[in-house]
C-alpha positions, -999 to +999 in steps of 0.1 A: -087-104+717-109-083+706-109-094+669-140-114+665-169-111+630-194-133+612-201-141+582-231-164+569-219-188+539-243-189+512-241-226+509-226-253+528-199-259+504-187-225+508-151-219+521-143-195+545-114-177+544-101-160+575-071-132+568-057-123+605-042-090+619-032-090+657-005-066+671+005-078+704+030-065+731+047-090+755+062-077+786+086-094+812+124-114+814+136-131+785+129-158+768+089-146+760+065-166+744+030-163+731+012-178+718-023-172+691-055-193+675-087-189+657-121-199+669-153-207+650-176-204+677-161-225+705-146-250+685-104-239+679-096-247+632-064-231+636-036-241+657-059-264+674-036-284+693-020-265+719-012-227+717+018-231+695+044-208+704+047-180+680+060-153+694+095-161+710+116-133+724+149-138+734+182-112+742+157-080+743+141-052+764+116-061+795+092-047+764+086-061+724+059-054+697+052-077+671+029-081+642+008-116+640-007-125+607-026-157+594-044-170+574-071-205+573-089-218+553-121-226+571-150-258+560-176-245+582-206-266+565-233-243+571-256-215+558-257-201+596-240-173+607-206-182+621-187-159+642-147-162+638-126-151+673-091-149+676-075-156+709-037-154+724-019-171+755+016-160+767+027-188+781+064-177+792+067-136+806+048-112+829+022-105+805+009-097+769-010-070+761-031-077+721-042-046+705-078-038+692-088-022+656-078+013+664-039-004+664-044-023+633-058-059+645-086-073+622-101-101+606-116-103+567-137-131+560-141-144+525-165-168+515-151-193+486-174-213+465-172-247+474 
């Protein structure tokens, strides 16, 4: 999605709180479905089993804009720089557009002492 940010925890016991805002547009015949997940490096840490449906549009025109927001408290157990990235997947419909920073997409990472 282009929403990515790195943080370097000060202790292995620290937790990282990720706050995500992701504008998206889905296009196609209804129903339109899509999902999002958060990765630490290449490891899914939120919505890790599947791209569970976070976006489901019924009885709408061929295009729908929405704002996906979520938070996740992670335990990376490292003091190395750690990158978090948002991924998106369209499961039914024609296409999904995920907008970047100029459209309001962002990720905020906060270290919480463990």
